[in-house]
N, CA, C and O atoms as a GROMACS GRO file, in nm:
protein
  632
    1MET      N    1   0.087  -0.080   0.027
    1MET     CA    2  -0.007   0.003   0.043
    1MET      C    3   0.076   0.112  -0.035
    1MET      O    4   0.196   0.087  -0.033
    2ALA      N    5   0.050   0.204  -0.088
    2ALA     CA    6   0.167   0.349  -0.143
    2ALA      C    7   0.072   0.424   0.018
    2ALA      O    8  -0.046   0.415   0.053
    3THR      N    9   0.173   0.481   0.071
    3THR     CA   10   0.099   0.587   0.166
    3THR      C   11   0.165   0.685   0.144
    3THR      O   12   0.277   0.670   0.094
    4GLU      N   13   0.106   0.842   0.180
    4GLU     CA   14   0.168   0.988   0.133
    4GLU      C   15   0.175   1.049   0.330
    4GLU      O   16   0.128   1.000   0.432
    5LYS      N   17   0.258   1.178   0.302
    5LYS     CA   18   0.257   1.243   0.445
    5LYS      C   19   0.191   1.399   0.403
    5LYS      O   20   0.202   1.476   0.307
    6ALA      N   21   0.103   1.395   0.562
    6ALA     CA   22   0.034   1.571   0.512
    6ALA      C   23   0.096   1.628   0.668
    6ALA      O   24   0.118   1.551   0.761
    7THR      N   25   0.110   1.728   0.672
    7THR     CA   26   0.169   1.806   0.781
    7THR      C   27   0.086   1.907   0.809
    7THR      O   28   0.081   1.993   0.722
    8PHE      N   29   0.003   1.926   0.925
    8PHE     CA   30  -0.086   2.059   0.920
    8PHE      C   31  -0.039   2.154   1.060
    8PHE      O   32  -0.015   2.080   1.155
    9GLY      N   33  -0.023   2.281   1.087
    9GLY     CA   34  -0.040   2.305   1.205
    9GLY      C   35  -0.186   2.446   1.260
    9GLY      O   36  -0.196   2.561   1.216
   10ALA      N   37  -0.270   2.381   1.356
   10ALA     CA   38  -0.407   2.456   1.366
   10ALA      C   39  -0.411   2.505   1.500
   10ALA      O   40  -0.520   2.516   1.556
   11GLY      N   41  -0.301   2.536   1.560
   11GLY     CA   42  -0.313   2.606   1.715
   11GLY      C   43  -0.277   2.489   1.798
   11GLY      O   44  -0.180   2.418   1.773
   12CYS      N   45  -0.332   2.478   1.866
   12CYS     CA   46  -0.298   2.356   1.971
   12CYS      C   47  -0.289   2.208   1.921
   12CYS      O   48  -0.383   2.133   1.895
   13PHE      N   49  -0.174   2.188   1.914
   13PHE     CA   50  -0.178   2.059   1.840
   13PHE      C   51  -0.316   1.882   1.891
   13PHE      O   52  -0.364   1.788   1.827
   14TRP      N   53  -0.323   1.925   2.020
   14TRP     CA   54  -0.382   1.846   2.056
   14TRP      C   55  -0.537   1.725   2.024
   14TRP      O   56  -0.562   1.606   2.007
   15GLY      N   57  -0.599   1.848   2.030
   15GLY     CA   58  -0.722   1.838   1.975
   15GLY      C   59  -0.710   1.838   1.822
   15GLY      O   60  -0.792   1.765   1.768
   16VAL      N   61  -0.631   1.898   1.744
   16VAL     CA   62  -0.607   1.870   1.590
   16VAL      C   63  -0.573   1.738   1.571
   16VAL      O   64  -0.642   1.663   1.503
   17GLU      N   65  -0.439   1.693   1.643
   17GLU     CA   66  -0.414   1.520   1.626
   17GLU      C   67  -0.546   1.435   1.659
   17GLU      O   68  -0.575   1.333   1.597
   18ALA      N   69  -0.637   1.496   1.781
   18ALA     CA   70  -0.742   1.388   1.761
   18ALA      C   71  -0.831   1.396   1.667
   18ALA      O   72  -0.846   1.284   1.617
   19LYS      N   73  -0.894   1.472   1.621
   19LYS     CA   74  -0.999   1.466   1.530
   19LYS      C   75  -0.934   1.411   1.419
   19LYS      O   76  -0.976   1.302   1.380
   20LEU      N   77  -0.795   1.485   1.332
   20LEU     CA   78  -0.788   1.408   1.201
   20LEU      C   79  -0.776   1.229   1.247
   20LEU      O   80  -0.818   1.142   1.170
   21SER      N   81  -0.723   1.202   1.363
   21SER     CA   82  -0.686   1.072   1.386
   21SER      C   83  -0.812   0.944   1.367
   21SER      O   84  -0.814   0.821   1.372
   22GLU      N   85  -0.915   1.055   1.341
   22GLU     CA   86  -1.052   0.962   1.360
   22GLU      C   87  -1.091   0.929   1.227
   22GLU      O   88  -1.177   0.844   1.205
   23LEU      N   89  -0.997   1.033   1.082
   23LEU     CA   90  -1.025   1.021   0.976
   23LEU      C   91  -1.015   0.846   0.943
   23LEU      O   92  -0.933   0.766   0.987
   24THR      N   93  -1.107   0.826   0.869
   24THR     CA   94  -1.095   0.731   0.764
   24THR      C   95  -0.961   0.693   0.686
   24THR      O   96  -0.903   0.651   0.786
   25GLY      N   97  -0.912   0.683   0.633
   25GLY     CA   98  -0.773   0.682   0.575
   25GLY      C   99  -0.656   0.724   0.603
   25GLY      O  100  -0.566   0.704   0.522
   26VAL      N  101  -0.629   0.796   0.734
   26VAL     CA  102  -0.554   0.844   0.826
   26VAL      C  103  -0.485   0.760   0.922
   26VAL      O  104  -0.536   0.754   1.034
   27LEU      N  105  -0.391   0.702   0.904
   27LEU     CA  106  -0.327   0.578   0.963
   27LEU      C  107  -0.242   0.589   1.071
   27LEU      O  108  -0.210   0.495   1.144
   28ASP      N  109  -0.213   0.680   1.081
   28ASP     CA  110  -0.103   0.702   1.197
   28ASP      C  111  -0.064   0.838   1.208
   28ASP      O  112  -0.012   0.887   1.108
   29THR      N  113  -0.079   0.913   1.314
   29THR     CA  114  -0.058   1.025   1.358
   29THR      C  115   0.057   1.120   1.438
   29THR      O  116   0.097   1.042   1.524
   30ALA      N  117   0.121   1.230   1.453
   30ALA     CA  118   0.219   1.230   1.575
   30ALA      C  119   0.269   1.414   1.566
   30ALA      O  120   0.312   1.485   1.475
   31THR      N  121   0.241   1.434   1.687
   31THR     CA  122   0.261   1.585   1.698
   31THR      C  123   0.382   1.615   1.724
   31THR      O  124   0.469   1.532   1.749
   32GLY      N  125   0.396   1.721   1.720
   32GLY     CA  126   0.531   1.751   1.687
   32GLY      C  127   0.590   1.945   1.662
   32GLY      O  128   0.504   2.032   1.672
   33TYR      N  129   0.682   1.968   1.642
   33TYR     CA  130   0.691   2.076   1.576
   33TYR      C  131   0.777   2.076   1.461
   33TYR      O  132   0.860   1.989   1.437
   34GLU      N  133   0.744   2.221   1.361
   34GLU     CA  134   0.809   2.264   1.260
   34GLU      C  135   0.857   2.352   1.215
   34GLU      O  136   0.872   2.416   1.319
   35GLY      N  137   0.911   2.435   1.114
   35GLY     CA  138   0.913   2.556   1.087
   35GLY      C  139   1.014   2.637   1.160
   35GLY      O  140   1.047   2.748   1.119
   36GLY      N  141   1.045   2.602   1.229
   36GLY     CA  142   1.190   2.654   1.347
   36GLY      C  143   1.343   2.671   1.297
   36GLY      O  144   1.403   2.640   1.194
   37THR      N  145   1.367   2.718   1.386
   37THR     CA  146   1.582   2.760   1.409
   37THR      C  147   1.647   2.695   1.460
   37THR      O  148   1.770   2.699   1.458
   38VAL      N  149   1.573   2.613   1.522
   38VAL     CA  150   1.642   2.552   1.703
   38VAL      C  151   1.592   2.387   1.675
   38VAL      O  152   1.477   2.346   1.660
   39ASN      N  153   1.749   2.292   1.672
   39ASN     CA  154   1.748   2.154   1.634
   39ASN      C  155   1.688   2.092   1.778
   39ASN      O  156   1.740   2.132   1.883
   40ASN      N  157   1.587   2.001   1.782
   40ASN     CA  158   1.547   1.883   1.864
   40ASN      C  159   1.494   2.026   1.987
   40ASN      O  160   1.563   2.047   2.087
   41PRO      N  161   1.341   2.127   1.953
   41PRO     CA  162   1.316   2.227   2.036
   41PRO      C  163   1.239   2.154   2.110
   41PRO      O  164   1.197   2.057   2.047
   42THR      N  165   1.199   2.160   2.232
   42THR     CA  166   1.154   2.122   2.361
   42THR      C  167   0.970   2.165   2.363
   42THR      O  168   0.949   2.263   2.291
   43TYR      N  169   0.885   2.128   2.410
   43TYR     CA  170   0.748   2.232   2.382
   43TYR      C  171   0.775   2.360   2.514
   43TYR      O  172   0.711   2.465   2.521
   44ARG      N  173   0.830   2.337   2.561
   44ARG     CA  174   0.947   2.528   2.675
   44ARG      C  175   0.975   2.557   2.577
   44ARG      O  176   0.912   2.651   2.527
   45ASP      N  177   1.085   2.491   2.500
   45ASP     CA  178   1.140   2.639   2.414
   45ASP      C  179   1.033   2.724   2.302
   45ASP      O  180   1.021   2.843   2.272
   46VAL      N  181   0.946   2.562   2.246
   46VAL     CA  182   0.822   2.655   2.163
   46VAL      C  183   0.743   2.732   2.225
   46VAL      O  184   0.673   2.812   2.161
   47CYS      N  185   0.739   2.725   2.331
   47CYS     CA  186   0.616   2.774   2.423
   47CYS      C  187   0.700   2.942   2.434
   47CYS      O  188   0.622   3.036   2.445
   48THR      N  189   0.857   2.976   2.430
   48THR     CA  190   0.911   3.075   2.439
   48THR      C  191   0.821   3.191   2.324
   48THR      O  192   0.784   3.308   2.334
   49ASP      N  193   0.813   3.090   2.221
   49ASP     CA  194   0.806   3.206   2.070
   49ASP      C  195   0.864   3.235   2.045
   49ASP      O  196   0.849   3.344   1.989
   50ARG      N  197   0.978   3.189   2.050
   50ARG     CA  198   1.176   3.272   2.009
   50ARG      C  199   1.231   3.148   1.894
   50ARG      O  200   1.327   3.152   1.817
   51THR      N  201   1.150   3.061   1.912
   51THR     CA  202   1.224   2.921   1.818
   51THR      C  203   1.170   2.907   1.642
   51THR      O  204   1.221   2.824   1.567
   52GLY      N  205   1.072   2.992   1.604
   52GLY     CA  206   0.993   2.984   1.525
   52GLY      C  207   0.938   2.882   1.485
   52GLY      O  208   0.914   2.881   1.364
   53HIS      N  209   0.898   2.762   1.565
   53HIS     CA  210   0.822   2.662   1.530
   53HIS      C  211   0.692   2.661   1.554
   53HIS      O  212   0.652   2.704   1.662
   54ALA      N  213   0.601   2.610   1.454
   54ALA     CA  214   0.488   2.589   1.500
   54ALA      C  215   0.420   2.450   1.504
   54ALA      O  216   0.454   2.369   1.418
   55GLU      N  217   0.292   2.402   1.634
   55GLU     CA  218   0.297   2.318   1.693
   55GLU      C  219   0.194   2.227   1.545
   55GLU      O  220   0.095   2.275   1.490
   56VAL      N  221   0.251   2.106   1.517
   56VAL     CA  222   0.156   2.055   1.406
   56VAL      C  223   0.126   1.891   1.428
   56VAL      O  224   0.139   1.814   1.524
   57VAL      N  225   0.098   1.882   1.343
   57VAL     CA  226   0.063   1.684   1.314
   57VAL      C  227   0.077   1.661   1.183
   57VAL      O  228   0.048   1.710   1.074
   58GLU      N  229   0.122   1.585   1.225
   58GLU     CA  230   0.236   1.540   1.102
   58GLU      C  231   0.154   1.380   1.095
   58GLU      O  232   0.136   1.307   1.192
   59LEU      N  233   0.109   1.350   0.944
   59LEU     CA  234   0.007   1.230   0.946
   59LEU      C  235   0.040   1.173   0.833
   59LEU      O  236   0.058   1.232   0.726
   60ILE      N  237   0.054   1.018   0.860
   60ILE     CA  238   0.038   0.935   0.764
   60ILE      C  239  -0.115   0.891   0.685
   60ILE      O  240  -0.208   0.849   0.754
   61PHE      N  241  -0.123   0.901   0.586
   61PHE     CA  242  -0.231   0.860   0.524
   61PHE      C  243  -0.203   0.735   0.384
   61PHE      O  244  -0.103   0.715   0.316
   62ASP      N  245  -0.345   0.668   0.382
   62ASP     CA  246  -0.380   0.596   0.238
   62ASP      C  247  -0.423   0.691   0.123
   62ASP      O  248  -0.545   0.676   0.125
   63PRO      N  249  -0.396   0.779   0.026
   63PRO     CA  250  -0.455   0.826  -0.083
   63PRO      C  251  -0.592   0.757  -0.132
   63PRO      O  252  -0.707   0.803  -0.131
   64ALA      N  253  -0.549   0.646  -0.171
   64ALA     CA  254  -0.686   0.558  -0.178
   64ALA      C  255  -0.781   0.530  -0.142
   64ALA      O  256  -0.866   0.468  -0.205
   65ARG      N  257  -0.789   0.578  -0.012
   65ARG     CA  258  -0.879   0.565   0.127
   65ARG      C  259  -0.928   0.715   0.139
   65ARG      O  260  -1.050   0.729   0.128
   66ILE      N  261  -0.849   0.838   0.160
   66ILE     CA  262  -0.896   0.952   0.150
   66ILE      C  263  -0.816   1.050   0.150
   66ILE      O  264  -0.728   1.075   0.232
   67SER      N  265  -0.865   1.147  -0.006
   67SER     CA  266  -0.796   1.215  -0.111
   67SER      C  267  -0.685   1.337   0.028
   67SER      O  268  -0.711   1.344   0.148
   68TYR      N  269  -0.592   1.398  -0.030
   68TYR     CA  270  -0.548   1.520   0.041
   68TYR      C  271  -0.648   1.637   0.043
   68TYR      O  272  -0.629   1.722   0.130
   69ASP      N  273  -0.755   1.654  -0.042
   69ASP     CA  274  -0.827   1.727  -0.081
   69ASP      C  275  -0.958   1.754   0.044
   69ASP      O  276  -1.027   1.849   0.080
   70SER      N  277  -0.938   1.587   0.085
   70SER     CA  278  -1.077   1.576   0.240
   70SER      C  279  -0.979   1.612   0.327
   70SER      O  280  -1.009   1.665   0.434
   71LEU      N  281  -0.835   1.585   0.288
   71LEU     CA  282  -0.747   1.612   0.439
   71LEU      C  283  -0.741   1.775   0.477
   71LEU      O  284  -0.711   1.820   0.587
   72LEU      N  285  -0.784   1.868   0.333
   72LEU     CA  286  -0.721   1.975   0.333
   72LEU      C  287  -0.857   2.048   0.404
   72LEU      O  288  -0.844   2.137   0.488
   73ASP      N  289  -0.986   1.998   0.359
   73ASP     CA  290  -1.108   2.025   0.398
   73ASP      C  291  -1.174   1.964   0.566
   73ASP      O  292  -1.283   1.977   0.621
   74ALA      N  293  -1.047   1.895   0.605
   74ALA     CA  294  -1.073   1.890   0.739
   74ALA      C  295  -0.981   1.979   0.810
   74ALA      O  296  -1.003   1.970   0.931
   75PHE      N  297  -0.892   2.056   0.785
   75PHE     CA  298  -0.782   2.087   0.821
   75PHE      C  299  -0.834   2.253   0.849
   75PHE      O  300  -0.800   2.332   0.938
   76PHE      N  301  -0.940   2.270   0.720
   76PHE     CA  302  -0.961   2.401   0.779
   76PHE      C  303  -1.122   2.385   0.852
   76PHE      O  304  -1.176   2.469   0.923
   77SER      N  305  -1.163   2.282   0.820
   77SER     CA  306  -1.307   2.317   0.967
   77SER      C  307  -1.291   2.314   1.068
   77SER      O  308  -1.384   2.327   1.147
   78LEU      N  309  -1.102   2.288   1.121
   78LEU     CA  310  -1.070   2.236   1.285
   78LEU      C  311  -1.038   2.386   1.316
   78LEU      O  312  -1.066   2.407   1.434
   79HIS      N  313  -1.012   2.448   1.282
   79HIS     CA  314  -0.980   2.633   1.323
   79HIS      C  315  -1.033   2.714   1.255
   79HIS      O  316  -1.124   2.705   1.172
   80ASN      N  317  -0.957   2.817   1.301
   80ASN     CA  318  -1.043   2.945   1.225
   80ASN      C  319  -0.885   3.028   1.175
   80ASN      O  320  -0.809   3.097   1.243
   81PRO      N  321  -0.876   2.984   1.024
   81PRO     CA  322  -0.772   3.029   0.962
   81PRO      C  323  -0.758   3.178   0.908
   81PRO      O  324  -0.659   3.217   0.847
   82THR      N  325  -0.835   3.232   0.928
   82THR     CA  326  -0.804   3.381   0.913
   82THR      C  327  -0.770   3.404   1.070
   82THR      O  328  -0.890   3.399   1.094
   83GLU      N  329  -0.735   3.416   1.146
   83GLU     CA  330  -0.651   3.420   1.251
   83GLU      C  331  -0.487   3.420   1.254
   83GLU      O  332  -0.443   3.320   1.198
   84ILE      N  333  -0.410   3.488   1.293
   84ILE     CA  334  -0.266   3.565   1.296
   84ILE      C  335  -0.197   3.518   1.378
   84ILE      O  336  -0.209   3.611   1.457
   85ASN      N  337  -0.108   3.423   1.446
   85ASN     CA  338  -0.074   3.355   1.523
   85ASN      C  339  -0.100   3.359   1.672
   85ASN      O  340  -0.061   3.401   1.780
   86ARG      N  341  -0.195   3.284   1.605
   86ARG     CA  342  -0.317   3.265   1.765
   86ARG      C  343  -0.424   3.146   1.722
   86ARG      O  344  -0.445   3.118   1.604
   87GLN      N  345  -0.473   3.095   1.807
   87GLN     CA  346  -0.612   3.014   1.776
   87GLN      C  347  -0.690   2.996   1.922
   87GLN      O  348  -0.664   2.916   2.010
   88GLY      N  349  -0.828   3.130   1.916
   88GLY     CA  350  -0.868   3.104   2.048
   88GLY      C  351  -0.785   3.160   2.124
   88GLY      O  352  -0.688   3.217   2.074
   89PRO      N  353  -0.808   3.159   2.299
   89PRO     CA  354  -0.693   3.172   2.385
   89PRO      C  355  -0.562   3.132   2.334
   89PRO      O  356  -0.497   3.237   2.342
   90ASP      N  357  -0.489   3.047   2.289
   90ASP     CA  358  -0.363   3.041   2.224
   90ASP      C  359  -0.302   3.172   2.142
   90ASP      O  360  -0.363   3.214   2.043
   91LEU      N  361  -0.209   3.221   2.177
   91LEU     CA  362  -0.154   3.308   2.102
   91LEU      C  363   0.032   3.282   2.105
   91LEU      O  364   0.096   3.220   2.190
   92GLY      N  365   0.082   3.351   1.982
   92GLY     CA  366   0.188   3.334   1.969
   92GLY      C  367   0.220   3.271   1.818
   92GLY      O  368   0.136   3.196   1.769
   93THR      N  369   0.352   3.305   1.738
   93THR     CA  370   0.320   3.185   1.622
   93THR      C  371   0.368   3.068   1.670
   93THR      O  372   0.432   3.005   1.586
   94GLN      N  373   0.354   3.003   1.807
   94GLN     CA  374   0.358   2.853   1.719
   94GLN      C  375   0.223   2.755   1.766
   94GLN      O  376   0.202   2.634   1.782
   95TYR      N  377   0.134   2.904   1.782
   95TYR     CA  378  -0.013   2.832   1.741
   95TYR      C  379  -0.077   2.857   1.580
   95TYR      O  380  -0.187   2.816   1.541
   96ARG      N  381   0.026   2.937   1.499
   96ARG     CA  382  -0.038   2.997   1.357
   96ARG      C  383  -0.053   2.864   1.267
   96ARG      O  384   0.007   2.756   1.276
   97SER      N  385  -0.157   2.908   1.172
   97SER     CA  386  -0.182   2.847   1.111
   97SER      C  387  -0.141   2.830   0.935
   97SER      O  388  -0.155   2.912   0.844
   98ILE      N  389  -0.083   2.686   0.935
   98ILE     CA  390   0.022   2.695   0.823
   98ILE      C  391   0.001   2.550   0.780
   98ILE      O  392  -0.013   2.478   0.879
   99VAL      N  393  -0.008   2.468   0.637
   99VAL     CA  394   0.016   2.335   0.597
   99VAL      C  395   0.171   2.370   0.557
   99VAL      O  396   0.220   2.460   0.489
  100PHE      N  397   0.214   2.280   0.616
  100PHE     CA  398   0.381   2.181   0.504
  100PHE      C  399   0.371   2.068   0.407
  100PHE      O  400   0.364   1.945   0.407
  101THR      N  401   0.375   2.166   0.329
  101THR     CA  402   0.362   2.005   0.190
  101THR      C  403   0.487   1.917   0.173
  101THR      O  404   0.603   1.950   0.200
  102HIS      N  405   0.468   1.865   0.151
  102HIS     CA  406   0.565   1.720   0.112
  102HIS      C  407   0.593   1.730  -0.033
  102HIS      O  408   0.711   1.706  -0.058
  103THR      N  409   0.505   1.765  -0.157
  103THR     CA  410   0.531   1.766  -0.291
  103THR      C  411   0.492   1.892  -0.363
  103THR      O  412   0.486   2.000  -0.303
  104ASP      N  413   0.466   1.881  -0.489
  104ASP     CA  414   0.461   2.012  -0.571
  104ASP      C  415   0.326   2.009  -0.568
  104ASP      O  416   0.276   2.121  -0.575
  105ALA      N  417   0.235   1.900  -0.560
  105ALA     CA  418   0.106   1.842  -0.593
  105ALA      C  419   0.024   1.910  -0.464
  105ALA      O  420  -0.081   1.973  -0.477
  106GLN      N  421   0.105   1.880  -0.309
  106GLN     CA  422  -0.024   1.918  -0.161
  106GLN      C  423   0.038   2.088  -0.227
  106GLN      O  424  -0.046   2.166  -0.273
  107ARG      N  425   0.143   2.114  -0.223
  107ARG     CA  426   0.148   2.302  -0.201
  107ARG      C  427  -0.011   2.332  -0.392
  107ARG      O  428  -0.123   2.381  -0.398
  108ALA      N  429   0.042   2.295  -0.451
  108ALA     CA  430  -0.057   2.335  -0.567
  108ALA      C  431  -0.223   2.322  -0.483
  108ALA      O  432  -0.303   2.414  -0.471
  109GLU      N  433  -0.235   2.219  -0.445
  109GLU     CA  434  -0.358   2.188  -0.417
  109GLU      C  435  -0.417   2.239  -0.273
  109GLU      O  436  -0.534   2.221  -0.241
  110ALA      N  437  -0.300   2.319  -0.171
  110ALA     CA  438  -0.327   2.362   0.009
  110ALA      C  439  -0.347   2.522  -0.141
  110ALA      O  440  -0.460   2.568  -0.158
  111GLN      N  441  -0.265   2.561  -0.199
  111GLN     CA  442  -0.251   2.715  -0.272
  111GLN      C  443  -0.426   2.686  -0.310
  111GLN      O  444  -0.492   2.745  -0.223
  112GLU      N  445  -0.520   2.614  -0.413
  112GLU     CA  446  -0.603   2.604  -0.446
  112GLU      C  447  -0.756   2.601  -0.397
  112GLU      O  448  -0.867   2.634  -0.439
  113LYS      N  449  -0.698   2.541  -0.282
  113LYS     CA  450  -0.805   2.511  -0.120
  113LYS      C  451  -0.851   2.654  -0.068
  113LYS      O  452  -0.963   2.694  -0.039
  114ILE      N  453  -0.711   2.728  -0.067
  114ILE     CA  454  -0.678   2.868   0.021
  114ILE      C  455  -0.821   2.948  -0.091
  114ILE      O  456  -0.935   2.980  -0.061
  115ALA      N  457  -0.758   2.953  -0.199
  115ALA     CA  458  -0.834   3.036  -0.303
  115ALA      C  459  -1.008   3.030  -0.309
  115ALA      O  460  -1.090   3.122  -0.312
  116GLU      N  461  -1.025   2.888  -0.310
  116GLU     CA  462  -1.123   2.856  -0.306
  116GLU      C  463  -1.243   2.925  -0.202
  116GLU      O  464  -1.351   2.983  -0.216
  117LEU      N  465  -1.159   2.883  -0.095
  117LEU     CA  466  -1.224   2.924   0.062
  117LEU      C  467  -1.219   3.148   0.063
  117LEU      O  468  -1.292   3.236   0.106
  118ASN      N  469  -1.133   3.143   0.015
  118ASN     CA  470  -1.142   3.316   0.000
  118ASN      C  471  -1.236   3.360  -0.079
  118ASN      O  472  -1.304   3.442  -0.017
  119ALA      N  473  -1.291   3.338  -0.240
  119ALA     CA  474  -1.327   3.346  -0.296
  119ALA      C  475  -1.520   3.322  -0.288
  119ALA      O  476  -1.606   3.377  -0.357
  120SER      N  477  -1.541   3.197  -0.149
  120SER     CA  478  -1.653   3.164  -0.126
  120SER      C  479  -1.736   3.256  -0.036
  120SER      O  480  -1.858   3.264  -0.029
  121GLY      N  481  -1.615   3.342   0.049
  121GLY     CA  482  -1.725   3.388   0.146
  121GLY      C  483  -1.727   3.380   0.249
  121GLY      O  484  -1.754   3.473   0.325
  122VAL      N  485  -1.692   3.243   0.290
  122VAL     CA  486  -1.765   3.132   0.410
  122VAL      C  487  -1.632   3.221   0.554
  122VAL      O  488  -1.627   3.187   0.672
  123PHE      N  489  -1.560   3.312   0.498
  123PHE     CA  490  -1.483   3.367   0.621
  123PHE      C  491  -1.493   3.523   0.599
  123PHE      O  492  -1.459   3.579   0.495
  124ARG      N  493  -1.549   3.591   0.724
  124ARG     CA  494  -1.528   3.701   0.645
  124ARG      C  495  -1.418   3.775   0.649
  124ARG      O  496  -1.424   3.897   0.630
  125ARG      N  497  -1.299   3.708   0.676
  125ARG     CA  498  -1.139   3.768   0.693
  125ARG      C  499  -1.065   3.646   0.602
  125ARG      O  500  -1.068   3.523   0.604
  126PRO      N  501  -0.994   3.755   0.516
  126PRO     CA  502  -0.862   3.630   0.403
  126PRO      C  503  -0.828   3.523   0.500
  126PRO      O  504  -0.823   3.551   0.620
  127VAL      N  505  -0.805   3.394   0.455
  127VAL     CA  506  -0.738   3.306   0.505
  127VAL      C  507  -0.622   3.347   0.502
  127VAL      O  508  -0.574   3.396   0.400
  128ALA      N  509  -0.523   3.327   0.671
  128ALA     CA  510  -0.394   3.358   0.656
  128ALA      C  511  -0.313   3.246   0.665
  128ALA      O  512  -0.191   3.258   0.660
  129THR      N  513  -0.382   3.116   0.679
  129THR     CA  514  -0.327   3.000   0.644
  129THR      C  515  -0.178   3.004   0.522
  129THR      O  516  -0.173   3.047   0.406
  130ALA      N  517  -0.060   2.935   0.616
  130ALA     CA  518   0.080   2.971   0.523
  130ALA      C  519   0.071   2.863   0.472
  130ALA      O  520   0.010   2.778   0.536
  131VAL      N  521   0.126   2.827   0.342
  131VAL     CA  522   0.153   2.725   0.261
  131VAL      C  523   0.326   2.756   0.293
  131VAL      O  524   0.367   2.872   0.306
  132GLU      N  525   0.427   2.622   0.304
  132GLU     CA  526   0.562   2.621   0.287
  132GLU      C  527   0.600   2.477   0.327
  132GLU      O  528   0.557   2.400   0.413
  133PRO      N  529   0.702   2.468   0.229
  133PRO     CA  530   0.744   2.326   0.174
  133PRO      C  531   0.781   2.261   0.329
  133PRO      O  532   0.822   2.349   0.404
  134ALA      N  533   0.776   2.142   0.384
  134ALA     CA  534   0.798   2.090   0.479
  134ALA      C  535   0.938   2.089   0.500
  134ALA      O  536   1.025   2.080   0.413
  135GLN      N  537   0.955   2.098   0.638
  135GLN     CA  538   1.103   2.133   0.700
  135GLN      C  539   1.106   2.012   0.799
  135GLN      O  540   1.011   1.934   0.816
  136THR      N  541   1.224   2.007   0.861
  136THR     CA  542   1.217   1.895   0.932
  136THR      C  543   1.124   1.915   1.064
  136THR      O  544   1.108   2.014   1.135
  137PHE      N  545   1.066   1.777   1.072
  137PHE     CA  546   1.004   1.744   1.166
  137PHE      C  547   1.046   1.722   1.286
  137PHE      O  548   1.090   1.607   1.296
  138TRP      N  549   1.055   1.811   1.428
  138TRP     CA  550   1.042   1.728   1.546
  138TRP      C  551   0.936   1.676   1.604
  138TRP      O  552   0.830   1.737   1.617
  139ARG      N  553   0.954   1.575   1.639
  139ARG     CA  554   0.816   1.437   1.711
  139ARG      C  555   0.822   1.562   1.862
  139ARG      O  556   0.918   1.620   1.912
  140ALA      N  557   0.721   1.564   1.884
  140ALA     CA  558   0.728   1.638   2.056
  140ALA      C  559   0.737   1.529   2.147
  140ALA      O  560   0.732   1.422   2.086
  141GLU      N  561   0.751   1.513   2.301
  141GLU     CA  562   0.759   1.456   2.375
  141GLU      C  563   0.638   1.345   2.386
  141GLU      O  564   0.526   1.364   2.337
  142GLU      N  565   0.672   1.241   2.447
  142GLU     CA  566   0.581   1.113   2.425
  142GLU      C  567   0.420   1.162   2.507
  142GLU      O  568   0.308   1.112   2.493
  143TYR      N  569   0.451   1.241   2.565
  143TYR     CA  570   0.274   1.277   2.683
  143TYR      C  571   0.217   1.362   2.583
  143TYR      O  572   0.098   1.374   2.612
  144HIS      N  573   0.251   1.449   2.447
  144HIS     CA  574   0.179   1.529   2.389
  144HIS      C  575   0.138   1.424   2.287
  144HIS      O  576   0.074   1.474   2.195
  145GLN      N  577   0.158   1.289   2.276
  145GLN     CA  578   0.161   1.216   2.164
  145GLN      C  579   0.012   1.156   2.229
  145GLN      O  580   0.012   1.099   2.338
  146ARG      N  581  -0.108   1.176   2.152
  146ARG     CA  582  -0.258   1.132   2.132
  146ARG      C  583  -0.294   1.170   2.313
  146ARG      O  584  -0.317   1.073   2.385
  147TYR      N  585  -0.296   1.295   2.369
  147TYR     CA  586  -0.292   1.343   2.423
  147TYR      C  587  -0.397   1.316   2.551
  147TYR      O  588  -0.393   1.285   2.670
  148LEU      N  589  -0.559   1.372   2.379
  148LEU     CA  590  -0.637   1.365   2.494
  148LEU      C  591  -0.704   1.217   2.499
  148LEU      O  592  -0.796   1.184   2.574
  149GLU      N  593  -0.648   1.148   2.418
  149GLU     CA  594  -0.697   0.984   2.383
  149GLU      C  595  -0.711   0.911   2.542
  149GLU      O  596  -0.799   0.846   2.600
  150LYS      N  597  -0.504   0.986   2.596
  150LYS     CA  598  -0.436   0.922   2.697
  150LYS      C  599  -0.547   0.946   2.828
  150LYS      O  600  -0.558   0.876   2.929
  151ARG      N  601  -0.629   1.075   2.790
  151ARG     CA  602  -0.664   1.088   2.912
  151ARG      C  603  -0.815   1.109   2.879
  151ARG      O  604  -0.853   1.227   2.880
  152ASN      N  605  -0.875   1.048   2.860
  152ASN     CA  606  -1.003   1.000   2.781
  152ASN      C  607  -1.109   1.098   2.795
  152ASN      O  608  -1.224   1.092   2.837
  153MET      N  609  -1.019   1.207   2.739
  153MET     CA  610  -1.087   1.408   2.721
  153MET      C  611  -1.180   1.388   2.573
  153MET      O  612  -1.149   1.296   2.498
  154VAL      N  613  -1.277   1.467   2.543
  154VAL     CA  614  -1.271   1.453   2.373
  154VAL      C  615  -1.206   1.632   2.368
  154VAL      O  616  -1.169   1.700   2.464
  155ALA      N  617  -1.208   1.665   2.246
  155ALA     CA  618  -1.195   1.832   2.177
  155ALA      C  619  -1.319   1.866   2.153
  155ALA      O  620  -1.392   1.843   2.057
  156CYS      N  621  -1.345   1.958   2.305
  156CYS     CA  622  -1.441   2.015   2.273
  156CYS      C  623  -1.424   2.108   2.196
  156CYS      O  624  -1.521   2.145   2.130
  157HIS      N  625  -1.272   2.186   2.178
  157HIS     CA  626  -1.292   2.301   2.096
  157HIS      C  627  -1.162   2.306   2.078
  157HIS      O  628  -1.081   2.300   2.170
  158ILE      N  629  -1.114   2.323   1.891
  158ILE     CA  630  -1.011   2.354   1.828
  158ILE      C  631  -0.945   2.532   1.789
  158ILE      O  632  -0.841   2.547   1.725
   0.00000   0.00000   0.00000
């Protein structure tokens, strides 16, 4: 089976991971940090808002069971992509809305999706989601992996 990778930042990674892991065709998820300047950042490092990393969810998916376009739809439905460097009460660049693309096709699809959302008027403000080439994914500490699932918690807001 051929699999692909997708990486999304939509604020705090706990709820995003919980929701994306429920999608049919998503085979694995991991929370982590991407897009910064520090090697092997820790949660404490990233929370200083000085490393440049975003909290992200990296997922492995089966494109025969779920399309990248469907993943983008889920991603954009899980947060407010018009917010800049924040989601809800979480403030800082680590909470920015970002799509890290692993292929040229993913880049094109993400940019097309943003254009569609902006043209549709579904949001009152323009989508602020950045689209950047994937960088090094630094896996978050183990206690952040499947955080809500381990605590029998439900992602009530994202």
